[in-house]
N, C-alpha and C positions, 0 to 999 in steps of 0.2 A: 504493500500500500504506500501511496505518496502521502503528502501532508494535507490532501484534500479531505473534506468532511467524510466520515464513514457513512455509507448508505445502508440503512437497516430496514428490513421488512418485518413488522410485528404482526403475528397472526393471533387473533383474539376469538375465542370460542363463544363469547357472550354477546357483546354489543351494548353494554351499559346496564343490563338488568341484574347484575351481580357484582360482588365485591372485587373480583379479579379484574374486570374491565375498568372499574373506577381506580383501582390501585395502579394499573399500568398507565392510565391517563395522568394521574398525579405525578408519576415519575417523568413522563414525557413532558408534561407542562413545565416542570422545573429544570429540564435539561438544557445544556448549552447548545443552542441550535446553530451556532456558528461552527460547531465541531461535528455535527451529525445531520444527515438528511433522513427523516423517518417517514415511512408510509405504513398505515395500519389497515389491514384487511379484517373485517369483522364477519363472523358467521351469521349474525342476526342484526337486523335494523333496530336501533334504539336511541336513547338520548345521548349516547356517547358520541355519535357522529356530529351532532351540533357542537359539542364541547371541542372536538378536534378542529372543526371549521373555525371556531372562534380564535384558536391559537395558531391557525395557519398550517396545520398538519394534514397532508393528503390522506384520505381514507376512502374506503369503499366497502360495500356490503357484498359478501361472497357466501351465500347460503350453503354451498356445496362442501365447505371445509369439514372433513370427516372428524368426528369426535367420539370417544368412548371412554368409560371409566369402569373400574371393577367395583361391584356392589356385593352385598351379603347374600342375596338370593340367587340360587342356581338358575331358576327359570328366568329371572330378570337379566342375569348375565347372558343367557342364551339369546334373549331378545335384543339386548344392547349391542352385543358383538355381531350378531347376525345382521342387524340393521346397518352397523358400521361397515361391514365387509360388502354389503349390498351397495352402500354409498360409494365405497372405493371403486366398485365396478361401474356404477352409474355415472359418476362424475369424472370420467376419463378426460374429457375435453378440458374441463376446468383445471385438472392437475397438469395437463400439458401446457396450458396457458400460464399456470403458476411457475412451472419449470422454466419456460422461456423468459418470463419476467425476471425471475431470480438470476438466471445466468447472464442476462443482458444488463440488469440495472442495479443489482444489490451486492453488497459485500458480506452480508450476514443475515440469517433468518433468526428471529426471536419468537419462540412459541410461548404464549402467555399462560399455558396451563398444561399439566400432564395429560389431560383428556385429548390432546392433539397428538399423542404419541404414535398412533397408527399412520397419521399423515407424515410425521417426521420419518417413520420407518420407510415409507414409500419414497419420499423425496430424497432420502439418503442415497438411494440407488441412482438418482438422476442428476445430481449436482455435487460439485466439490465445495460449494459455498459453505462456510462453517455455520453450525447451529448452536444457539443457546436456548435454554428453557427455564421458565419460572416454575418451581415446584411449590405450589400453593396449598397442597393438601398432604395429609399423612396417608400413605397408600393403603395401609391395613385398616384405616378408618373410613373407607368408602362404603360402609355398611348402611343400606337403606331399608333393610327388612328388619324383622324382629326375631327373637328366639322362638316365637310361636309359628314360624313358617310351616307350611304343610310338609315340606321335606324336613328331615331331621336337622337339628342345629349343626351336628358334626359334618354332614354332607355339605351344607352351606359354608361352614367355616373352612373346610378343606379346599373346596372349590375356589372360594374367594382368595384364600391364601396363595394358591397356585397361580391364579390369574394376576394377583398383585405382584408376585415374584417375577412372572413373565413380563409384566409391564415394566418393572424396574430394570430388568435385564435388557429389554428391548430399548428402553431409553438410554441405557449405558452404552449400547453399541452405536446409537445414532447421534447423540448429542455431545458436543465438544466441551461445554461448560454449563453447569447448573447454577441457578440462582434460587436459594431457599429463603422463604420469608421469615423463618425463625430456626432456631436450633432443633426444634421438634420435627420439622419436615426433613431436615438433613438426617437426623437419627433414624427416622422411619424409613427413609430411602435406603440407608446403609443396612438396616435390619432386614430389608427385603432383598438384599443381594446387590443393590445398586452400586455402581462404581463410576469413577471419573472425577475430574476437577470440579470444584464448586465453591460458591461464596454465599455467605449469609448476608442478605441485605433486607433490612426491615422495610415494610411498606411505608410510603411517604404520607405524612399527615397533611391535612389541609391547614392552611394558615389560621391561627386562632383569630376569631372575630366575634365581637359582641353585637354586630350589626345585622346578623341573619335573623329574619323574621320567622316566627313560629308558623307551622303549617296551618292554613286557615280552618281546617276541619277540627283542630284541637281547641276545645272550648277554654276560655280564660276563666277558670273557676278555681276553687281551693283544693280540688282533688290532687293527690300525689300521683304524678304521671310517670309511667315506666315505659321507656322506648324499647321496642323489639323490631330491629331492622334486619330482616332476612326473609328469603323465600323459604317456604316450608320444606324441610327434609326431616325424616324420622331421626336421623343422626343428630340434628340440631336441637331436638328436645322441646320444640315450641309447644307441643301438645301437653307438656308437663306444667305449663302455666295454669292449667285448670286446677291442679292440686294446690298451687300456691293461692289461687283465688279462693278456694274452699277453706284454706287455713285462715285467710284474712276474714272470711265470713264467720268462722268460728270465734274469732276475736272481736266480732261485731264491728268490724271496720269496713265501712262502705265508701270511704273517701279515697279509694285507689282506682286508677284506670291504667290498664295495659294498652298501649297504642302500637298496633302491629302494622308495619309497613312492609309489604311483600306479597308474593303470590302464595295463597293459602289453599290451593287445590291439593287434594289428597290422591295418592297413587292407589289404584285398585290392587296393587301387589301387597299392600299392607294387610295385616291380620287384625283380629279382634274388632273392637268397636270402631276404630279408625277405618279399617278396611270395609266394614259394613256401611259406614257413612259414605265412603268413597264410591262403593258400588251402587249406592242409591242416588248418586249424583251430587252428594253434599260436599261441603268444604270444611275446613277447620272451624270456621265460624259456626256452621251448623252443629258440629261436634260439641262446641262449648254451649251453644244455645240449648241443646237437649239436656244439658246438666244445670240449666237455670242460672247461668253465669253472665248473661247479657250485659248487666250493669257494670261489669268489671272490664269490658273489652270494647275497643274501637278498632275496626278494621279499615285500613286505607287502601288495600291492594298495593300494586307497585306504584312508587312515586319516583319521579326523575330527580328530585332534590331531597334525599333523605336527611341532609343536614338540617332542613327545616323541621322535620319530625323530631330530631334530637333537640333542636332549639326550643321546642314546645314542651319538653319533658324535663323531669328532675334527675333521673338516672337512666342508664341503659342496663338491661339484663341479658346475660348470655349463659344459657344452661345446657350446653351441648352434652349429648351422650358420649361424644368423642372427646379428645383432649382439647383444652382451651384454657383461658379465653385470650385470643390475640388476633381475631379477624378484622376485616375492614370496618365493621360497625363499632368495634371496641376502640379502634384508633380514632375514628371520627368523633365518638362521644367524648373521649378523653381530651381531644384537642379543643372541644367546645366546653371544657371545664365541667363535664358531667361525670360523676363517679360511675364505676361499673360494678354491678353485683353479678358475680359469676360463679361457675362451677368448673373446677379443673385443678391441676396441680402445678401449672407453670405460672410463676409470679413475676415474669419479666416485665409485663405491662401492668397488670393489676396487683399491686402490693397490698396485702391484707391490712385493713384499718389505716392505710395511708392514701392510696389512690382509689380505693374501692373496698369491696368485701369479697372474699374468695373462700369457697367451700370445696374441699377435696371431693366430696360426694354430694349428690342431690338429696336434699332433705327439705321438703316443702314447708314444714313447720318452722324450721330454723331460718329459711329464706324469708318467710313471711314476717317473722319477728325482726329480722334485720331491716326489712323495708319499713316496718312500723317505727323502728328506732330512728332511721334516717328522716322519716316524715315528721317525727316529733322533735327532732334536734337539727334545726336548719343551720345552726352554726357549724356542727360537725360536717353536715352535707356540703356546705360552702368550702370548708377547709379541704375536704377530700377532693372537691372539684378543682380547686386551684392547684393542688399537688398533682393531680392527674394531668392537667394541662401542661405544667412545667416538665413533668417526667416524659410525656409522650413527644413533646416538641424537641426534647433533647435527644431522644432515641430515633425519632422518625422525622427529623428535619428534612423537608422536601429537597432543597438544593443539594444537601450533602448526600442523601441517598440516591438522588438522580446522578450525581457525579460518580458515585460508586458503580452504578450500573453502566454508565458510559465508559468508565475505566475497564470494566469487564469486556464490553463489546470491542473496544479498541485493542485490548490485549489479545483477545481471541482472533480477531480479524488479522492482526499483525503476525501472530505466531503459528496459526494453522496453515499447513502446507496447501 
């Protein structure tokens, strides 16, 4: 390479409807554009295209980008990978156009999520351009089913473990450098047999601002409001909010409101009452409604500006069944000086009793008691919020993390034969 700007094609499997798209955008927004020429191809149309237009980054919607992830259910895996391989065959022309564009115009391809690994596998055979990949998930935690699946849990576990290992090994053969969003994704990748150079680069936070207006659907009343900014996945545990709401009701506290921003459609592959609700055409809202919990929940569906949801709430809650909490919503809440109430064992972002509240295991009663404590002690709430903002802006400073990613791209492009 000469001293000209590095030309990078970023492939995004979402389009703005999830945290990985927003995280990539935040890094690109803060990057030194005199040193790089970036183009973004998104699998789906969404609000992120407007964001890129506003900062002058070329982008396009390319629905044929093949994606697939390993999940917990054998039947679901058969469906996901069967559809993915069908897409590989069906989108031959798109892939040929992609190869031509890469070989003619770009120095490097950046895959923004491991769910693009099959596309990386195919492209590796067709181009010598180096690949980098963001690893934004823990591969063994792609479980979307429950222990109550029709097939035995052992069959599902063994199948998903084999697929996760195959995914990690495939990525290792295709990708020249990995970018992990935390130590947890790196350790998970290594545990699955993954190999290859990698860097830990935390996602970039939005700049702290007190000028963001609250979402207009959130009433300005005295209720203590808890933000939930995520699309429904069983692994994310959003359905467990019902247990917390019931605990609040047992404490005779009706002054709480969970504000859920995201897609709350349920998969028919789920079991139990969630699965029955899904097969009857219902959503998570219907699941809560059947339990008489309407007064505790406000459903906003997907919003293009989740920062306004966070601005209208007092805290954010993250109760994943998988490891956590360090996702996009956690970073955005903390940067807005909102403490995080979470479940998980990693305290890199949420420091117990300093930047939020963290429980190693889900306990609805204890979580309800913590929410009550914060609602009744606004001084502690504010102190945690200020500490959360300072901490996350130090770790996830946008210009610094963008410079880290640019360094990786330049190094890989310069040293890869």
